[in-house]
C-alpha positions as CSV (number, residue, x, y, z in Angstrom):
1,M,-91.3,20.1,53.6
2,R,-90.0,17.0,55.2
3,V,-87.4,15.6,53.2
4,P,-87.9,12.0,52.1
5,G,-86.0,9.4,54.4
6,A,-85.4,12.2,57.0
7,R,-85.7,11.1,60.7
8,K,-89.0,11.7,62.7
9,T,-89.0,14.5,65.4
10,P,-88.7,13.6,68.9
11,A,-92.3,14.1,69.3
12,K,-93.2,12.0,66.5
13,A,-90.9,9.3,67.5
14,Q,-92.5,9.1,71.2
15,K,-95.8,9.0,69.8
16,A,-95.1,5.9,67.5
17,A,-93.3,4.2,70.4
18,R,-96.5,4.8,72.5
19,L,-98.7,3.6,69.8
20,A,-96.5,0.4,69.4
21,R,-96.6,-0.2,73.4
22,R,-100.2,0.1,73.4
23,E,-100.7,-2.4,70.4
24,R,-98.4,-4.9,72.2
25,R,-100.4,-4.5,75.3
26,R,-103.8,-4.9,73.5
27,D,-102.4,-7.9,71.7
28,L,-101.1,-9.4,75.0
29,S,-104.5,-8.9,76.6
30,R,-106.2,-10.6,74.0
31,E,-104.2,-13.5,74.1
32,E,-104.6,-13.7,77.9
33,I,-108.2,-13.5,77.6
34,L,-108.4,-16.5,75.1
35,A,-106.0,-18.5,77.4
36,A,-108.5,-17.8,80.1
37,A,-111.4,-18.7,78.0
38,R,-109.8,-21.9,77.0
39,R,-109.1,-22.9,80.7
40,V,-112.9,-21.9,81.6
41,L,-114.2,-23.9,78.7
42,I,-112.1,-27.0,79.4
43,R,-113.2,-26.8,83.1
44,H,-116.9,-26.3,82.5
45,G,-117.9,-26.7,79.0
46,I,-119.6,-24.1,76.6
47,A,-123.1,-24.0,78.1
48,A,-121.8,-23.3,81.8
49,T,-119.1,-20.7,80.7
50,T,-119.8,-17.1,81.3
51,L,-117.8,-14.0,80.4
52,D,-117.8,-13.1,84.2
53,A,-116.0,-16.4,84.8
54,V,-113.6,-15.8,81.9
55,A,-112.9,-12.2,83.1
56,K,-112.3,-13.5,86.6
57,D,-109.9,-15.9,85.4
58,A,-108.1,-13.6,82.9
59,G,-107.9,-11.0,86.1
60,L,-110.1,-8.2,84.2
61,S,-113.2,-6.5,84.7
62,K,-115.9,-7.6,82.5
63,A,-116.1,-4.3,80.9
64,A,-112.5,-4.8,79.8
65,L,-113.3,-8.3,78.4
66,Y,-116.1,-6.7,76.3
67,Y,-113.7,-4.2,75.0
68,Y,-112.1,-7.3,73.0
69,F,-115.2,-9.7,72.6
70,P,-118.7,-8.4,72.6
71,S,-120.2,-11.8,73.4
72,K,-119.5,-15.4,74.3
73,D,-120.0,-16.4,70.9
74,A,-117.6,-14.1,69.6
75,L,-114.9,-15.4,72.4
76,F,-115.6,-18.9,71.6
77,F,-115.4,-18.3,67.9
78,E,-111.8,-16.6,68.0
79,L,-110.8,-19.5,70.1
80,V,-111.8,-22.1,67.6
81,Y,-110.9,-20.1,64.7
82,G,-107.1,-19.8,65.9
83,T,-107.2,-23.4,66.5
84,L,-108.2,-24.2,63.0
85,E,-106.3,-21.8,61.3
86,S,-102.9,-22.9,62.9
87,H,-103.9,-26.4,62.4
88,A,-104.9,-25.7,58.4
89,H,-101.5,-23.9,57.9
90,T,-99.6,-26.7,59.2
91,I,-101.7,-29.4,56.9
92,D,-101.1,-27.0,54.1
93,T,-97.2,-26.8,54.7
94,S,-96.8,-30.7,55.3
95,V,-98.9,-31.4,52.2
96,G,-96.7,-29.1,50.1
97,R,-93.5,-31.1,51.0
98,S,-95.4,-34.4,49.6
99,K,-94.1,-35.7,46.5
100,N,-97.6,-37.3,45.1
101,G,-101.3,-37.4,46.1
102,G,-100.8,-40.7,48.2
103,E,-98.2,-38.8,50.2
104,A,-100.5,-35.7,50.6
105,L,-103.4,-37.9,51.9
106,R,-100.4,-39.3,54.6
107,A,-99.8,-35.6,55.5
108,I,-103.2,-34.7,56.2
109,I,-103.9,-37.8,58.3
110,G,-100.3,-37.6,60.2
111,G,-100.6,-33.8,60.5
112,S,-104.2,-33.9,62.1
113,V,-103.4,-36.8,64.4
114,K,-100.0,-35.7,65.5
115,A,-101.3,-32.0,66.0
116,F,-104.3,-32.9,68.5
117,A,-103.2,-36.5,70.0
118,P,-101.2,-34.8,72.7
119,N,-103.8,-31.8,72.9
120,L,-107.1,-33.6,73.0
121,D,-108.8,-30.7,74.9
122,D,-108.0,-28.6,72.0
123,F,-109.6,-31.0,69.5
124,R,-112.7,-31.4,71.5
125,L,-112.7,-27.6,71.7
126,A,-112.6,-27.0,68.0
127,F,-114.5,-29.9,66.8
128,L,-116.9,-31.3,69.5
129,H,-118.0,-28.6,71.9
130,G,-120.6,-27.4,69.4
131,Q,-122.1,-30.8,69.0
132,V,-122.4,-31.8,72.9
133,A,-123.3,-28.1,74.2
134,G,-126.8,-28.5,73.4
135,H,-129.0,-26.3,70.6
136,G,-128.3,-22.8,71.2
137,A,-125.5,-22.9,73.4
138,V,-123.1,-21.6,70.3
139,H,-124.0,-19.6,67.5
140,F,-121.8,-18.2,64.7
141,D,-122.8,-15.6,62.2
142,A,-122.5,-15.7,58.3
143,Q,-119.4,-13.6,58.7
144,Q,-117.8,-15.9,60.7
145,F,-118.4,-18.6,58.6
146,A,-116.8,-16.8,55.9
147,R,-113.8,-16.4,57.9
148,I,-113.5,-20.4,58.1
149,R,-114.6,-21.6,54.7
150,P,-111.1,-20.4,53.3
151,L,-109.3,-22.8,55.4
152,N,-110.7,-25.6,53.5
153,E,-108.4,-24.9,50.5
154,L,-105.3,-25.1,53.2
155,W,-106.8,-28.4,54.3
156,F,-107.8,-30.0,50.9
157,G,-106.7,-28.0,48.2
158,G,-103.0,-29.1,47.9
159,A,-103.9,-32.8,47.9
160,A,-106.6,-32.3,45.6
161,K,-104.6,-30.8,42.9
162,K,-101.8,-33.5,43.4
163,L,-104.3,-36.3,43.2
164,G,-106.2,-34.4,40.3
165,E,-102.7,-34.2,38.2
166,E,-102.1,-38.1,38.8
167,R,-105.8,-38.6,37.9
168,K,-105.2,-37.1,34.4
169,L,-102.4,-39.5,33.7
170,R,-104.2,-42.7,34.9
171,P,-107.3,-43.7,37.1
172,S,-106.9,-44.3,41.0
173,R,-107.9,-47.6,42.1
174,A,-110.7,-45.8,44.2
175,R,-112.1,-43.7,41.4
176,V,-113.0,-41.2,44.1
177,E,-113.2,-37.5,43.1
178,P,-109.6,-36.1,44.4
179,R,-111.1,-33.3,46.5
180,L,-113.6,-35.7,48.1
181,M,-110.6,-38.1,48.8
182,A,-108.7,-35.5,50.5
183,F,-111.8,-34.7,52.5
184,L,-112.4,-38.2,53.5
185,A,-108.9,-38.6,54.6
186,Y,-109.2,-35.7,57.0
187,V,-112.5,-36.8,58.1
188,A,-110.9,-40.3,58.8
189,S,-108.3,-38.7,61.1
190,L,-110.7,-36.8,63.1
191,G,-112.7,-40.0,63.6
192,L,-109.6,-41.5,65.3
193,L,-109.1,-38.5,67.4
194,T,-112.6,-38.8,68.7
195,M,-112.0,-42.8,69.4
196,K,-109.0,-41.8,71.2
197,G,-110.5,-39.1,73.0
198,M,-113.6,-41.1,74.2
199,V,-111.2,-44.1,75.4
200,E,-108.7,-42.2,77.2
201,S,-111.3,-40.2,78.8
202,V,-112.2,-43.5,80.7
203,K,-108.8,-44.4,81.2
204,D,-108.9,-47.6,78.7
205,P,-106.4,-46.4,75.9
206,L,-106.5,-48.0,72.5
207,L,-104.1,-50.9,71.8
208,Y,-102.1,-49.2,68.9
209,S,-99.9,-46.3,69.3
210,D,-100.2,-43.1,67.6
211,E,-97.8,-44.2,65.0
212,Q,-99.4,-47.3,64.3
213,L,-102.6,-45.7,63.8
214,I,-101.4,-43.0,61.5
215,E,-99.5,-45.7,59.6
216,G,-102.4,-48.2,59.0
217,L,-104.9,-45.3,58.1
218,A,-102.3,-43.5,55.7
219,R,-101.7,-47.0,53.8
220,I,-105.3,-47.4,53.3
221,F,-105.8,-44.1,51.7
222,E,-102.4,-44.3,49.7
223,A,-103.6,-47.7,48.3
224,A,-106.8,-45.9,47.3
225,A,-104.9,-43.2,45.4
226,A,-102.7,-45.6,43.7
227,A,-103.0,-46.4,40.0
228,D,-105.5,-49.2,39.4
């Protein structure tokens, strides 16, 4: 009988070490494939991207790629989901530090623009490729959508709670339902990024800096959230 807390036998320790190394290699290979997929998608777009092209860029066989991702849809979903999840946690953390509803809306706007303005390719992959690729080029199933939906709480839940608590004490100037206001602040920031991407792609940048754009948009939403 093994005594609780006793050391593993050499054989068990070696097996555990092998499993740990295998898991690290698996994680590394998965990240290498996602990085390759990002490069190929940026170069060619979704419609023209194939698993063969991704496997070649990653230096893997197609069979090895299928071990991690059974289809192009599954691969693209994981690439998009990773971007959205990271962004959602960033927003949630920033909103959590805000002192009131207006600051929370500012955090959503500032966090979104600052996250994607220097990385517009990631913004396009996450938010625009599915729209421009054409009907049927991308398909997410119900299980995948079920993974995305909880991110809405990270994006909007914190701000909606702060705005809702303030609304109990006095009405806001805009009189917009708290969660809707948080959602609109997010949508406004995505629209700003879309415009930024459009003009920069033709080398005709906006007259205003990212800081000016964030400040102007944040002030509008802060004014809307303020007491009437």
